[in-house]
C-alpha positions, 0 to 999 in steps of 0.5 A, a space after each residue: 500500500 502506498 503511504 501519503 505523508 500528509 498534514 490535515 491542514 495542508 491544502 496541497 495534501 488535501 488536493 491529493 486526498 480529494 484526487 485519490 478519492 474521486 479516482 477510486 484510489 483512496 483504499 490504496 493509500 495509507 494517509 499518515 500525519 506528519 509533524 513538520 516541526 519535529 526534526 526527527 520526523 522521517 519526512 526529512 529523509 523521505 523528502 529532502 526539503 521536508 514538505 508534504 505531501 509526499 507519496 511513498 510507493 511500495 518499492 520505496 520511491 517517493 514522489 513530491 510535490 502535489 503536482 507530481 503526485 496528482 499526475 502519478 495518481 491520474 496515471 494509475 487511474 488510466 490517465 486522462 481522468 483528472 488531467 485531460 489528454 486533449 492539449 487545449 483542455 490539458 493546458 487550460 487545466 494546468 494553467 488554472 492549477 498554477 494560478 490556484 497553487 500560486 494563491 495557496 503559496 501566497 496564503 501559506 507565506 502569510 500564515 508562516 509570517 504570522 506564525 514564525 516571525 515576531 510582530 516587530 520584525 514583520 515587513 508590511 510591504 512583503 505582507 502586502 505583496 502576498 495579499 495582493 497576489 491572493 486578491 488578484 487571483 480571486 478576482 480573476 477566478 471570480 470573473 471566470 469560474 471554471 466549469 465543474 466536471 462530473 469527475 473534477 480535474 486537478 484545477 477544479 480540485 485545487 480551486 476548492 482547496 484554495 477556497 477551503 483554505 481561505 475559510 480555514 486560515 482567513 475566516 472566509 473573508 473571500 465569500 462576501 465579495 465573490 458570489 460566483 465563487 461561493 456558488 461554485 464552492 457550494 456546488 463542488 461541496 455538494 458533488 464531491 464527498 471528499 471535500 467534506 471528508 478532508 475538512 479540518 476545523 478552524 
């Protein structure tokens, strides 16, 4: 059985867990929590940069990061399931995945800024830069929310995880100004059971 080194609040690990569920692979993966703050946690051996998610195969091969794991899971499921084969659809999904992951990167930097840097050493221009990335990204997504397929693709899964992470760590402030994304979020949540199953309490 494959092992997924994960963390309950990680939006990138959540992408992988949702993908495994919609692809029918969840029963082939043992999800194991990871303590990224513990220097003795084996994640640093399994993944030299010590990040989740990391997927350990039966033969000991380790795949990381989420983008690589998502492609591997799609391959295991026969291909073309969550990453389209047709070039136009494929690159559109990958482009939107990159946008969503960029928003998540900025969100994580904001969380880490508050968690690890003393307030007196905060750099407001840096904080503003990350917030601006999030704002621009959400504005672009609100203007053109993606469709929602019966089996969501990697981009649709990533967008759901962006909105879920904004709920978890930023009080759901996106909801007021993004009605189209809110409607999309609610439709995704109703359609994809794994979205609720992977949710963690704030």
